[in-house]
PATI-439721 format. One line per field, with one value per residue (C-alpha): residue number from 1; x, y, z. Coordinates in nm, 2 decimals, always signed. Layout:
<rs>
nr = c(NUM, ...)
u = c(X, ...)
v = c(Y, ...)
w = c(Z, ...)
</rs>
This chain:
<rs>
nr = c(1, 2, 3, 4, 5, 6, 7, 8, 9, 10, 11, 12, 13, 14, 15, 16, 17, 18, 19, 20, 21, 22, 23, 24, 25, 26, 27, 28, 29, 30, 31, 32, 33, 34, 35, 36, 37, 38, 39, 40, 41, 42, 43, 44, 45, 46, 47, 48, 49, 50, 51, 52, 53, 54, 55, 56, 57, 58, 59, 60, 61, 62, 63, 64, 65, 66, 67, 68, 69, 70, 71, 72, 73, 74, 75, 76, 77, 78, 79, 80, 81, 82, 83, 84, 85, 86, 87, 88, 89, 90, 91, 92, 93, 94, 95, 96, 97, 98, 99, 100, 101, 102, 103, 104, 105, 106, 107, 108, 109, 110, 111, 112, 113, 114, 115, 116, 117, 118, 119, 120, 121, 122, 123, 124, 125, 126, 127, 128, 129, 130, 131, 132, 133, 134, 135, 136, 137, 138, 139, 140, 141, 142, 143, 144, 145, 146, 147, 148, 149, 150, 151, 152, 153, 154, 155, 156, 157, 158, 159, 160, 161, 162, 163, 164, 165, 166, 167, 168, 169, 170, 171, 172, 173, 174, 175, 176, 177, 178, 179, 180, 181, 182, 183, 184, 185, 186, 187, 188, 189, 190, 191, 192, 193, 194, 195, 196, 197, 198, 199, 200, 201, 202, 203, 204, 205, 206, 207, 208, 209, 210, 211, 212, 213, 214, 215, 216, 217, 218, 219, 220, 221, 222, 223, 224, 225, 226, 227, 228, 229, 230, 231, 232, 233, 234, 235, 236, 237, 238, 239, 240, 241, 242, 243, 244, 245, 246, 247, 248, 249, 250, 251, 252, 253, 254, 255, 256, 257, 258, 259, 260, 261, 262, 263, 264, 265, 266, 267, 268, 269, 270, 271, 272, 273, 274, 275, 276, 277, 278, 279, 280, 281, 282, 283, 284, 285, 286, 287, 288, 289, 290, 291, 292, 293, 294, 295, 296, 297, 298, 299, 300, 301, 302, 303, 304, 305, 306, 307, 308, 309, 310, 311, 312, 313, 314, 315, 316, 317, 318, 319, 320, 321, 322, 323, 324, 325, 326, 327, 328, 329, 330, 331, 332, 333, 334, 335, 336, 337, 338, 339, 340, 341, 342, 343, 344, 345, 346, 347, 348, 349, 350, 351, 352, 353, 354, 355, 356, 357, 358, 359, 360, 361, 362, 363, 364, 365, 366, 367, 368, 369, 370, 371, 372, 373, 374, 375, 376, 377, 378, 379, 380, 381, 382, 383, 384, 385, 386, 387, 388, 389, 390, 391, 392, 393, 394, 395, 396, 397, 398, 399, 400, 401, 402, 403, 404, 405, 406, 407, 408, 409, 410, 411, 412, 413, 414, 415, 416)
u = c(+0.00, +0.12, +0.23, +0.04, -0.29, -0.49, -0.78, -1.02, -0.89, -0.90, -1.25, -1.37, -1.21, -1.35, -1.69, -1.69, -1.68, -1.35, -1.43, -1.43, -1.09, -0.96, -1.10, -0.92, -0.60, -0.63, -0.69, -0.38, -0.57, -0.43, -0.08, -0.06, +0.21, +0.23, +0.18, +0.53, +0.37, +0.12, +0.20, -0.16, -0.28, -0.21, -0.14, -0.27, -0.09, -0.25, -0.19, -0.37, -0.67, -0.68, -0.66, -0.96, -1.15, -1.09, -1.21, -1.53, -1.59, -1.55, -1.79, -2.05, -2.00, -2.05, -2.36, -2.50, -2.41, -2.58, -2.89, -2.88, -2.83, -3.13, -3.36, -3.23, -2.98, -2.69, -2.65, -2.57, -2.58, -2.37, -2.58, -2.54, -2.91, -3.07, -2.95, -3.07, -2.89, -3.01, -3.36, -3.41, -3.38, -3.15, -3.16, -2.80, -2.70, -2.99, -3.23, -3.56, -3.78, -3.63, -3.66, -4.03, -4.07, -4.02, -3.90, -4.12, -4.11, -3.93, -3.66, -3.62, -3.59, -3.32, -3.13, -3.18, -3.11, -2.79, -2.93, -2.73, -3.05, -3.37, -3.61, -3.95, -4.21, -4.35, -4.72, -4.77, -4.57, -4.79, -5.10, -5.03, -5.07, -5.36, -5.73, -5.94, -6.21, -5.98, -5.78, -5.64, -5.41, -5.51, -5.45, -5.11, -4.99, -5.14, -4.98, -4.64, -4.67, -4.74, -4.43, -4.22, -4.33, -4.17, -3.90, -3.54, -3.26, -3.08, -2.74, -2.51, -2.73, -2.62, -2.76, -2.92, -3.11, -3.23, -3.34, -3.56, -3.73, -3.76, -3.93, -4.18, -4.25, -4.33, -4.56, -4.74, -4.79, -4.91, -5.16, -5.28, -5.37, -5.56, -5.31, -5.45, -5.28, -5.42, -5.12, -5.02, -4.65, -4.71, -4.55, -4.69, -4.84, -5.06, -5.16, -5.27, -5.45, -5.65, -5.73, -5.86, -6.05, -5.82, -5.73, -5.39, -5.38, -5.46, -5.19, -4.94, -5.02, -4.98, -4.65, -4.51, -4.62, -4.47, -4.13, -4.14, -4.20, -3.99, -3.73, -3.65, -3.31, -3.29, -3.66, -3.80, -3.92, -3.59, -3.40, -3.64, -3.60, -3.22, -3.22, -3.41, -3.19, -2.88, -3.00, -3.01, -3.39, -3.58, -3.65, -4.03, -3.96, -3.74, -4.01, -4.29, -4.09, -4.04, -4.40, -4.53, -4.33, -4.43, -4.80, -4.79, -4.99, -4.67, -4.50, -4.64, -5.00, -4.99, -5.19, -5.48, -5.47, -5.48, -5.77, -5.97, -5.91, -6.02, -6.34, -6.40, -6.32, -6.57, -6.84, -6.78, -6.58, -6.22, -6.25, -6.42, -6.16, -5.86, -6.01, -6.09, -5.73, -5.57, -5.80, -5.75, -5.38, -5.40, -5.13, -5.28, -5.17, -4.95, -4.80, -4.44, -4.15, -3.84, -3.61, -3.76, -3.78, -3.85, -4.12, -4.13, -4.02, -4.20, -4.53, -4.47, -4.38, -4.70, -4.94, -4.82, -4.99, -5.30, -5.62, -5.75, -6.13, -6.39, -6.27, -5.94, -5.74, -5.88, -5.80, -5.44, -5.38, -5.54, -5.32, -5.01, -5.10, -5.19, -4.92, -4.64, -4.61, -4.61, -4.78, -4.59, -4.61, -4.89, -5.11, -5.03, -5.11, -5.44, -5.52, -5.43, -5.66, -5.94, -5.90, -5.90, -6.17, -5.95, -6.04, -6.03, -5.70, -5.54, -5.30, -5.15, -5.16, -4.97, -4.72, -4.66, -4.62, -4.36, -4.18, -4.13, -3.87, -3.67, -3.71, -3.58, -3.29, -3.20, -3.23, -3.00, -2.75, -2.75, -2.67, -2.34, -2.24, -2.22, -2.29, -2.60, -2.74, -2.76, -2.80, -2.72, -2.97, -2.91, -3.10, -3.32, -3.53, -3.55, -3.23, -3.12, -3.19, -2.82, -2.71, -2.75, -2.55, -2.29, -2.25, -2.19, -1.94, -1.77, -1.75, -1.59, -1.34, -1.26, -1.19, -0.96, -0.79, -0.71, -0.59, -0.36, -0.22, -0.15, +0.03, +0.23, +0.36, +0.45, +0.64, +0.82, +0.91, +1.04, +1.24, +1.40)
v = c(+0.00, +0.35, +0.56, +0.87, +0.90, +1.18, +1.37, +1.19, +0.85, +0.94, +1.07, +0.76, +0.52, +0.70, +0.75, +1.12, +1.46, +1.64, +1.89, +1.61, +1.50, +1.86, +1.85, +1.53, +1.67, +2.00, +1.81, +1.59, +1.27, +1.24, +1.35, +1.57, +1.67, +1.87, +1.67, +1.68, +1.68, +1.96, +2.20, +2.32, +1.98, +1.77, +1.41, +1.22, +0.94, +0.61, +0.44, +0.72, +0.69, +0.31, +0.35, +0.58, +0.34, +0.05, +0.27, +0.35, -0.01, -0.10, +0.17, +0.03, -0.32, -0.21, -0.02, -0.32, -0.54, -0.30, -0.30, -0.68, -0.74, -0.52, -0.72, -1.06, -1.14, -1.18, -1.25, -0.94, -1.02, -1.27, -1.48, -1.79, -1.84, -2.02, -2.15, -2.38, -2.70, -2.97, -2.81, -2.80, -2.53, -2.56, -2.38, -2.32, -2.64, -2.84, -2.99, -2.80, -3.08, -3.32, -3.07, -3.03, -3.40, -3.33, -2.97, -2.70, -2.33, -2.27, -2.52, -2.34, -2.00, -2.15, -2.27, -1.96, -1.71, -1.90, -1.89, -2.05, -2.14, -2.29, -2.02, -2.01, -1.76, -1.58, -1.53, -1.37, -1.07, -1.03, -0.93, -0.56, -0.46, -0.69, -0.68, -1.00, -0.86, -0.79, -1.07, -1.08, -0.91, -0.55, -0.65, -0.79, -0.48, -0.24, -0.41, -0.42, -0.05, +0.04, -0.14, +0.01, +0.36, +0.32, +0.06, +0.08, +0.09, -0.24, -0.08, -0.18, -0.47, -0.83, -1.12, -1.26, -0.94, -0.93, -1.29, -1.22, -0.93, -1.12, -1.41, -1.17, -1.02, -1.37, -1.43, -1.10, -1.17, -1.52, -1.41, -1.13, -1.40, -1.61, -1.81, -1.89, -1.76, -2.00, -2.02, -2.37, -2.42, -2.54, -2.45, -2.19, -2.43, -2.58, -2.24, -2.15, -2.49, -2.43, -2.07, -2.21, -2.50, -2.78, -3.11, -3.27, -3.38, -3.03, -2.90, -3.14, -3.01, -2.65, -2.74, -2.89, -2.60, -2.34, -2.51, -2.53, -2.15, -2.00, -1.86, -1.86, -1.69, -1.32, -1.26, -0.91, -0.90, -1.02, -0.76, -0.49, -0.59, -0.60, -0.25, -0.13, -0.32, -0.17, +0.17, +0.07, +0.09, -0.10, -0.47, -0.41, -0.15, -0.39, -0.67, -0.43, -0.33, -0.70, -0.80, -0.50, -0.61, -0.97, -0.89, -0.82, -1.06, -1.13, -1.25, -1.37, -1.32, -1.52, -1.78, -1.53, -1.53, -1.91, -1.90, -1.68, -1.94, -2.22, -2.03, -2.04, -2.41, -2.48, -2.28, -2.36, -2.68, -2.77, -2.82, -2.49, -2.29, -2.46, -2.42, -2.05, -1.97, -2.16, -2.01, -1.67, -1.71, -1.62, -1.79, -2.01, -1.86, -2.08, -2.30, -2.29, -2.15, -2.00, -2.14, -2.49, -2.59, -2.95, -2.85, -2.68, -2.94, -2.76, -2.79, -3.16, -3.23, -3.06, -3.19, -3.54, -3.53, -3.34, -3.45, -3.16, -3.15, -3.15, -3.05, -2.90, -3.23, -3.27, -2.90, -2.93, -3.25, -3.10, -2.79, -3.00, -3.22, -2.94, -2.69, -2.90, -2.66, -2.80, -2.64, -2.41, -2.37, -2.11, -2.38, -2.62, -2.35, -2.28, -2.65, -2.68, -2.39, -2.54, -2.89, -2.78, -2.51, -2.25, -1.87, -1.71, -1.54, -1.83, -1.92, -1.58, -1.58, -1.91, -1.80, -1.46, -1.59, -1.85, -1.61, -1.36, -1.61, -1.58, -1.21, -1.16, -1.39, -1.17, -0.85, -0.99, -1.11, -0.77, -0.59, -0.77, -0.63, -0.28, -0.10, +0.09, -0.06, +0.23, +0.15, +0.43, +0.55, +0.60, +0.92, +0.89, +1.20, +1.54, +1.73, +1.94, +2.32, +2.40, +2.17, +2.43, +2.70, +2.44, +2.30, +2.65, +2.73, +2.40, +2.46, +2.80, +2.64, +2.37, +2.63, +2.82, +2.49, +2.43, +2.78, +2.74, +2.42, +2.59, +2.89, +2.65, +2.48, +2.82, +2.92, +2.59, +2.63, +2.98, +2.88, +2.59)
w = c(+0.00, -0.08, +0.21, +0.10, -0.08, -0.24, -0.08, -0.31, -0.20, +0.17, +0.15, -0.04, +0.21, +0.51, +0.34, +0.42, +0.24, +0.17, +0.44, +0.70, +0.58, +0.62, +0.97, +1.06, +0.93, +1.11, +1.44, +1.39, +1.33, +0.97, +0.88, +0.57, +0.33, +0.00, -0.32, -0.48, -0.83, -0.75, -0.46, -0.47, -0.34, -0.03, +0.03, +0.34, +0.53, +0.43, +0.76, +0.95, +0.71, +0.75, +1.13, +1.13, +0.90, +1.15, +1.43, +1.25, +1.18, +1.54, +1.63, +1.39, +1.52, +1.88, +1.78, +1.60, +1.89, +2.14, +1.93, +1.91, +2.28, +2.36, +2.13, +2.22, +1.94, +2.18, +2.56, +2.74, +3.11, +3.30, +3.54, +3.75, +3.81, +3.51, +3.18, +2.90, +2.78, +2.54, +2.53, +2.91, +3.17, +3.47, +3.80, +3.92, +3.74, +3.86, +3.61, +3.65, +3.52, +3.78, +4.06, +3.97, +4.07, +4.44, +4.53, +4.67, +4.58, +4.91, +4.80, +4.47, +4.65, +4.88, +4.56, +4.34, +4.62, +4.73, +5.08, +5.36, +5.56, +5.42, +5.30, +5.46, +5.34, +5.66, +5.60, +5.94, +5.81, +5.51, +5.71, +5.75, +5.39, +5.28, +5.34, +5.34, +5.12, +4.83, +4.66, +4.31, +4.07, +4.18, +4.55, +4.47, +4.28, +4.53, +4.82, +4.64, +4.55, +4.91, +5.02, +4.74, +4.83, +5.18, +5.10, +5.20, +4.95, +4.89, +4.91, +5.19, +5.31, +5.35, +5.15, +5.46, +5.53, +5.17, +5.18, +5.48, +5.30, +4.98, +5.15, +5.31, +4.96, +4.81, +5.10, +5.04, +4.68, +4.74, +5.00, +4.77, +4.52, +4.77, +4.97, +5.31, +5.62, +5.89, +6.11, +5.99, +5.90, +5.55, +5.21, +4.98, +4.73, +5.00, +5.12, +4.76, +4.73, +5.05, +4.94, +4.61, +4.77, +4.65, +4.80, +4.83, +4.47, +4.35, +4.58, +4.43, +4.08, +4.19, +4.35, +4.04, +3.82, +4.05, +4.05, +3.67, +3.62, +3.91, +3.67, +3.30, +3.25, +3.14, +3.04, +2.98, +3.34, +3.49, +3.28, +3.40, +3.76, +3.73, +3.58, +3.89, +4.13, +3.97, +4.08, +4.45, +4.46, +4.73, +4.69, +4.67, +4.40, +4.21, +4.23, +4.13, +3.82, +3.73, +3.79, +3.59, +3.29, +3.36, +3.34, +2.97, +2.74, +2.54, +2.86, +3.19, +3.11, +2.79, +2.97, +2.96, +2.58, +2.59, +2.84, +2.59, +2.32, +2.56, +2.62, +2.24, +2.23, +2.51, +2.33, +1.97, +1.97, +1.90, +1.52, +1.47, +1.66, +1.50, +1.15, +1.21, +1.32, +1.03, +0.77, +0.91, +0.93, +1.30, +1.52, +1.79, +2.13, +2.34, +2.08, +1.97, +2.18, +2.02, +2.30, +2.26, +1.89, +2.00, +2.25, +2.59, +2.84, +3.12, +2.94, +2.87, +3.23, +3.35, +3.08, +3.15, +3.49, +3.38, +3.21, +2.99, +3.04, +2.77, +2.42, +2.54, +2.49, +2.14, +2.06, +2.18, +1.98, +1.67, +1.68, +1.72, +1.43, +1.19, +1.28, +1.41, +1.70, +2.05, +2.35, +2.58, +2.96, +2.91, +2.76, +3.05, +3.31, +3.14, +3.14, +3.51, +3.59, +3.39, +3.53, +3.89, +3.82, +3.98, +3.98, +3.64, +3.70, +3.88, +3.60, +3.61, +4.00, +4.02, +3.76, +3.91, +4.26, +4.15, +3.92, +4.22, +4.34, +4.01, +3.98, +4.34, +4.26, +3.97, +4.18, +4.45, +4.19, +4.01, +4.34, +4.36, +4.02, +4.16, +3.83, +3.70, +3.38, +3.14, +2.77, +2.52, +2.27, +1.90, +1.81, +1.50, +1.54, +1.36, +1.29, +1.58, +1.56, +1.60, +1.31, +1.03, +1.20, +1.32, +0.97, +0.84, +1.11, +1.05, +0.67, +0.74, +0.98, +0.73, +0.47, +0.71, +0.80, +0.43, +0.39, +0.69, +0.55, +0.22, +0.40, +0.61, +0.30, +0.14, +0.45, +0.46, +0.09, +0.15, +0.46, +0.27)
</rs>
């Protein structure tokens, strides 16, 4: 490669106008010398131009990577909580599907929070912010908001202290959704089962479901909760942020969309509903998961112990046969609620209560990073008001820079 190149070549390689090359030269970013064949022109050091080109490419790659990480193309947060391998989720290296065979949500909290002592959710501490006459989603969010408004910062607190508060928060959410606080020392799944009028077999299904959905790596809600935690906000505030994100129909409330389809199935029949969706090119909610191309193992584990009532079993089988897409955990939760005749919002209640454990695990983990999560924006709005004047000023400065370079060459020629 030649050591010196012309203005035209430098501008072409950099993808800029000649005025920008002048600016680079005047700031010392590119070395410049008179063209020996035409003193009226300048030559620019090729190595300096190449270096600037590489720098611009790195900037573009970082920009593209940043955009990709925000929208899920690349991992962007290191975490030791949950991962996926061979189509299965793992909690801190433990196979989630196997854990669901025997563990309680308290066991999972102890594991995900890295607690030294077994976690127990203290339901007695949940009484002060709840009222017996109000139970459900509104009660859960209102209670959490009240705690967040007066919560203490997470900064400077030990993990043990955070675990105590986190356990109280899970109890508060569970009780808001109907878990019974009758003084008995029983796990949260049995409390919910009693609150929803279920026997031991129903409680066992609830237990299994809660373990399966306690966490799912860096979901939108986990990321939102971690952002809040990175600012040092209170633990209730962090959890409120996570649950608010979780409540969207494209995330934790996806089972509500499935429930609406189940209502149609019970009213119109499985064949009619499937045919309508396929002929209308409307995706059937709850089927196909981008993380599990071979099927959601959580859904399979739960559906294996369920008996979908009425037309629901036929509907699921027909969708799988005609689309090739397998049911997700959202379908399994909706089937569980239908089979046990739980309250209408019970699938979300069960999911949200269990996921509190994972969200709080992410909050506690993020606190140990000690840095605020602060993505940068790439502005795409209207031109700034100062741009026109600045461009004119820059153009004048570039002209002066070139004149200065020309004068310097004349002075050097005279001096020599």
